[in-house]
VMD Tcl script that draws the C-alpha trace (Angstrom):
set ca {
  {-155.56 122.16 -252.22}
  {-154.09 118.65 -251.66}
  {-157.44 117.34 -250.41}
  {-159.10 118.48 -253.55}
  {-156.42 116.91 -255.79}
  {-156.46 113.68 -253.81}
  {-160.25 113.37 -254.25}
  {-159.89 113.84 -257.87}
  {-157.07 111.28 -258.15}
  {-159.06 108.70 -256.12}
  {-161.62 108.82 -258.71}
  {-159.15 108.50 -261.68}
  {-156.01 106.80 -260.30}
  {-152.70 107.06 -262.13}
  {-149.58 105.02 -261.89}
  {-146.46 106.82 -260.78}
  {-143.02 105.13 -260.85}
  {-140.50 105.79 -258.12}
  {-136.96 104.86 -259.22}
  {-135.48 104.90 -255.74}
  {-137.39 102.05 -254.25}
  {-134.95 101.45 -251.39}
  {-135.10 105.00 -250.01}
  {-136.94 105.11 -246.60}
  {-138.58 108.45 -247.58}
  {-139.89 106.90 -250.83}
  {-141.17 103.94 -248.92}
  {-142.97 106.00 -246.30}
  {-144.69 108.17 -248.88}
  {-145.66 105.39 -251.32}
  {-147.02 103.26 -248.38}
  {-149.27 106.22 -247.37}
  {-150.35 106.95 -250.92}
  {-151.33 103.25 -251.49}
  {-153.02 103.15 -248.18}
  {-155.09 106.16 -248.85}
  {-155.85 105.06 -252.41}
  {-154.65 108.24 -254.01}
  {-152.57 106.76 -256.72}
  {-150.89 103.48 -257.80}
  {-147.20 103.51 -256.90}
  {-144.60 101.42 -258.74}
  {-141.32 100.84 -256.84}
  {-138.05 100.02 -258.72}
  {-135.35 97.83 -257.26}
  {-134.73 94.22 -256.30}
  {-137.97 92.86 -254.80}
  {-136.31 91.19 -251.80}
  {-134.18 94.18 -250.89}
  {-137.08 96.59 -251.27}
  {-139.28 94.49 -248.98}
  {-136.41 94.22 -246.38}
  {-136.00 97.95 -246.52}
  {-139.62 98.64 -246.03}
  {-139.91 96.17 -243.11}
  {-136.66 97.62 -241.48}
  {-138.17 101.09 -241.71}
  {-141.52 100.01 -240.37}
  {-143.77 100.62 -243.42}
  {-146.23 98.34 -245.01}
  {-145.92 98.01 -248.82}
  {-148.15 94.91 -249.32}
  {-149.90 95.18 -252.60}
  {-147.50 97.84 -254.14}
  {-145.93 96.70 -257.34}
  {-142.12 96.26 -257.31}
  {-140.17 95.90 -260.55}
  {-136.57 94.90 -260.84}
  {-134.81 96.43 -263.81}
  {-132.28 93.66 -263.71}
  {-134.99 90.92 -263.92}
  {-137.73 92.43 -266.20}
  {-139.34 89.87 -268.41}
  {-140.05 92.55 -271.21}
  {-136.58 94.05 -271.24}
  {-135.98 93.06 -274.83}
  {-138.87 94.99 -276.06}
  {-137.87 97.93 -273.91}
  {-134.39 97.88 -275.34}
  {-135.69 97.75 -278.91}
  {-137.97 100.67 -278.23}
  {-135.20 102.73 -276.72}
  {-132.74 102.03 -279.59}
  {-135.55 103.34 -281.99}
  {-136.06 106.32 -279.82}
  {-132.37 107.28 -279.72}
  {-132.04 106.86 -283.55}
  {-128.36 105.99 -283.78}
  {-127.31 108.04 -280.89}
  {-127.08 104.99 -278.66}
  {-126.26 101.36 -279.68}
  {-128.25 98.36 -278.57}
  {-125.50 97.56 -276.04}
  {-125.54 101.13 -274.67}
  {-129.32 101.07 -274.32}
  {-129.14 97.81 -272.53}
  {-126.63 99.12 -270.09}
  {-128.56 102.35 -269.47}
  {-131.71 100.44 -268.71}
  {-130.03 98.70 -265.83}
  {-130.25 102.19 -264.13}
  {-133.62 102.81 -262.58}
  {-133.83 106.41 -263.74}
  {-133.68 105.30 -267.49}
  {-135.80 102.16 -266.81}
  {-138.47 104.05 -265.04}
  {-138.66 106.71 -267.80}
  {-139.08 103.92 -270.39}
  {-142.04 102.61 -268.28}
  {-143.64 106.01 -268.78}
  {-142.70 106.20 -272.47}
  {-144.22 102.79 -273.16}
  {-147.41 103.76 -271.30}
  {-147.05 101.37 -268.33}
  {-146.78 104.24 -266.02}
  {-148.41 107.79 -266.22}
  {-145.54 109.69 -264.59}
  {-142.33 109.40 -262.69}
  {-141.03 111.03 -259.51}
  {-137.27 110.82 -258.72}
  {-134.38 112.65 -257.35}
  {-134.31 111.49 -253.72}
  {-130.81 110.21 -254.50}
  {-130.40 111.01 -258.14}
  {-129.32 114.49 -259.25}
  {-131.56 116.81 -261.22}
  {-129.46 116.09 -264.25}
  {-129.94 112.33 -263.83}
  {-133.64 112.80 -263.81}
  {-133.96 115.39 -266.56}
  {-131.49 113.76 -269.01}
  {-133.43 110.53 -269.52}
  {-136.69 112.47 -269.82}
  {-135.20 114.67 -272.47}
  {-133.67 111.68 -274.33}
  {-136.77 109.39 -274.08}
  {-140.01 111.25 -273.37}
  {-138.85 114.54 -275.02}
  {-140.56 117.84 -275.02}
  {-144.05 118.49 -276.01}
  {-144.85 119.61 -279.62}
  {-144.20 123.42 -279.74}
  {-141.85 123.29 -276.70}
  {-138.12 123.66 -277.09}
  {-137.06 123.47 -273.45}
  {-137.75 121.88 -270.21}
  {-138.29 124.55 -267.35}
  {-139.50 124.33 -263.84}
  {-141.61 126.20 -261.33}
  {-142.34 126.13 -257.63}
  {-145.75 126.34 -256.03}
  {-145.28 128.48 -252.91}
  {-147.96 127.73 -250.32}
  {-148.77 129.28 -246.94}
  {-151.92 128.93 -244.77}
  {-154.04 132.04 -244.97}
  {-155.81 133.71 -242.18}
  {-159.25 133.03 -243.70}
  {-158.61 129.30 -244.06}
  {-157.66 129.44 -247.58}
  {-154.16 128.71 -248.79}
  {-152.03 131.63 -249.95}
  {-150.56 130.50 -253.17}
  {-148.06 131.75 -255.86}
  {-146.10 130.31 -258.70}
  {-142.34 131.16 -259.20}
  {-140.23 130.25 -262.19}
  {-137.76 129.37 -263.34}
  {-135.76 128.68 -260.15}
  {-134.05 125.30 -260.89}
  {-133.44 124.47 -264.54}
  {-132.97 127.38 -267.15}
  {-129.77 129.18 -266.04}
  {-129.92 132.30 -268.29}
  {-132.95 132.08 -270.44}
  {-133.29 133.88 -273.81}
  {-136.33 136.02 -274.74}
  {-137.98 133.02 -276.41}
  {-137.22 130.85 -273.54}
  {-138.80 133.26 -271.10}
  {-141.98 133.29 -273.29}
  {-142.02 129.55 -273.05}
  {-141.40 129.56 -269.31}
  {-144.17 132.09 -268.68}
  {-146.81 130.22 -270.78}
  {-145.94 126.89 -269.26}
  {-145.99 128.23 -265.62}
  {-149.44 129.77 -266.40}
  {-150.70 126.42 -267.52}
  {-149.26 124.72 -264.48}
  {-150.94 127.36 -262.18}
  {-154.31 126.48 -263.64}
  {-153.74 122.71 -263.00}
  {-153.73 123.82 -259.28}
  {-156.85 125.97 -259.62}
  {-154.76 129.25 -259.60}
  {-156.01 131.64 -262.27}
  {-152.57 133.11 -263.42}
  {-151.75 136.77 -263.32}
  {-148.20 136.68 -264.69}
  {-145.46 139.28 -263.73}
  {-142.25 139.39 -265.82}
  {-139.81 140.43 -263.08}
  {-136.82 142.67 -263.49}
  {-134.95 145.39 -261.49}
  {-136.81 147.97 -263.73}
  {-140.49 148.82 -263.83}
  {-141.88 149.94 -267.22}
  {-138.53 151.51 -268.42}
  {-137.33 152.91 -265.08}
  {-134.08 150.91 -265.55}
  {-131.75 150.11 -268.43}
  {-129.57 147.09 -269.05}
  {-129.22 143.88 -271.09}
  {-131.31 141.84 -268.90}
  {-134.02 144.46 -268.70}
  {-134.18 144.35 -272.53}
  {-134.52 140.56 -272.56}
  {-137.43 140.76 -270.10}
  {-139.08 143.65 -271.87}
  {-138.82 141.98 -275.22}
  {-140.12 138.68 -273.91}
  {-143.11 140.60 -272.47}
  {-143.78 142.24 -275.82}
  {-143.82 138.90 -277.58}
  {-146.18 137.45 -274.94}
  {-148.60 140.47 -275.43}
  {-148.53 139.86 -279.04}
  {-149.74 136.29 -278.65}
  {-153.39 135.27 -278.18}
  {-153.08 134.44 -274.48}
  {-156.11 133.79 -272.19}
  {-154.38 134.99 -269.01}
  {-153.22 138.35 -267.82}
  {-149.46 139.31 -268.12}
  {-147.40 142.45 -267.81}
  {-143.74 143.55 -267.48}
  {-141.22 144.49 -267.04}
  {-141.97 144.86 -263.37}
  {-139.95 145.02 -260.10}
  {-141.19 142.70 -257.43}
  {-142.67 145.30 -255.16}
  {-144.61 146.77 -258.11}
  {-145.86 143.33 -259.07}
  {-146.96 142.35 -255.51}
  {-147.96 145.44 -253.59}
  {-151.12 147.34 -254.73}
  {-149.87 150.52 -252.99}
  {-146.53 150.43 -254.84}
  {-148.23 149.51 -258.09}
  {-150.31 152.74 -257.99}
  {-147.11 154.71 -258.17}
  {-144.88 152.55 -260.35}
  {-147.35 151.02 -262.77}
  {-150.78 152.61 -262.36}
  {-152.06 151.45 -265.73}
  {-151.06 147.78 -265.35}
  {-153.79 145.10 -265.05}
  {-151.30 142.75 -263.34}
  {-149.22 145.10 -261.11}
  {-150.18 144.79 -257.44}
  {-152.08 141.58 -257.92}
  {-149.64 139.15 -259.62}
  {-149.61 135.56 -258.38}
  {-147.29 134.14 -260.92}
  {-143.67 135.44 -261.05}
  {-141.23 134.86 -263.85}
  {-137.71 135.60 -262.97}
  {-135.11 136.88 -265.57}
  {-132.58 134.09 -264.64}
  {-131.91 131.23 -262.18}
  {-129.91 133.38 -259.84}
  {-132.91 135.64 -259.14}
  {-135.35 132.80 -259.19}
  {-133.38 130.56 -256.83}
  {-132.65 133.28 -254.34}
  {-136.21 134.56 -254.56}
  {-138.09 131.45 -253.77}
  {-135.67 130.54 -250.91}
  {-136.22 133.97 -249.37}
  {-139.96 133.38 -249.44}
  {-139.51 129.97 -248.09}
  {-137.18 130.93 -245.11}
  {-138.35 134.48 -244.27}
  {-141.90 134.31 -245.32}
  {-142.56 130.79 -243.98}
  {-143.85 129.59 -247.35}
  {-143.82 126.01 -248.24}
  {-141.84 125.52 -251.49}
  {-143.32 122.56 -253.53}
  {-141.24 121.60 -256.45}
  {-139.33 121.97 -258.66}
  {-142.19 120.94 -260.97}
  {-140.80 120.21 -264.40}
  {-142.64 121.74 -267.46}
  {-142.54 121.23 -271.17}
  {-142.33 117.34 -271.25}
  {-144.61 114.91 -272.98}
  {-145.35 113.28 -269.69}
  {-145.31 114.22 -265.93}
  {-141.73 113.61 -264.67}
  {-140.58 115.45 -261.66}
  {-137.43 115.86 -259.65}
  {-137.13 115.76 -255.81}
  {-134.62 117.63 -253.75}
  {-132.12 115.18 -252.34}
  {-132.81 116.83 -248.94}
  {-136.57 116.03 -249.22}
  {-138.58 114.36 -246.48}
  {-141.41 111.87 -246.80}
  {-144.13 114.57 -246.64}
  {-142.52 116.41 -249.64}
  {-142.42 113.14 -251.58}
  {-146.08 112.53 -250.85}
  {-147.09 116.04 -252.00}
  {-144.89 115.95 -255.03}
  {-146.38 112.57 -255.99}
  {-149.83 114.04 -255.89}
  {-148.79 116.97 -257.92}
  {-147.06 114.79 -260.47}
  {-150.15 112.58 -260.89}
  {-152.38 115.58 -261.17}
  {-150.24 116.87 -264.18}
  {-151.21 113.90 -266.34}
}
mol new
graphics top color blue
foreach p $ca { graphics top sphere $p radius 0.5 }
foreach p [lrange $ca 0 end-1] q [lrange $ca 1 end] { graphics top cylinder $p $q radius 0.2 }
display resetview
């Protein structure tokens, strides 16, 4: 999958900004991305400090653009644009102070069209990556929330990757019916970006009315709303995971479902279930968990785990650029 995405990106290179330019993991990944010609990295930080950090870590970053937010020649125009975007919510002085921080500065580079996307979070929290994105880039027309998904990947016996999408495992704590609808549709779109034709299962501890409860009602109602929409992908629910995944169980629990037993895109009822579910697949099933991939924003902005390694940064950068 990554070979195919990389080939496409080499033919249509995108600029991705990395706010944490001093981090050795970022330096290793961006040096590789630049060397392989996959995308155009932009590192943020003091130029001398970034170069020293790269040399100390043993990575060659010659030819990679480094921008220092504290010495940016076009900062006045950036401040004015941010004041306009914040519409009275932040003063000029507050915007100028915020733009000294690389997470806000990098997000403004994306907003002003200088970069195509942003990948941060190696040292910043998820909130510090998402907050500037919501304030500056904002959600796409028709979207009310930012959600996330994980691409779960494992090498298959036939040489093809085994791939699934799981959402939301990182952002939406207790989604409403309408938020579940948005999470499901956005995750299906993300799946297609990575050549996975979505078969969406709305997960619950109930299958087609076998259980009762408030969360079951939320999932059931969200599924009904989705089925009433003019969707171009298969969806069904509410389904227990075994009914969604196993063809044998599906024959017993949901014999008339077009999704049960063959789902590849799993929408969890809340963040507890989602976070636990993807980590079980990761640790017990030996799946590689790639993400969280943020959804619903006007531009590709993604968040890294603070425990990430350089390989994860490399792959997330490719995914981020592919979402443009």
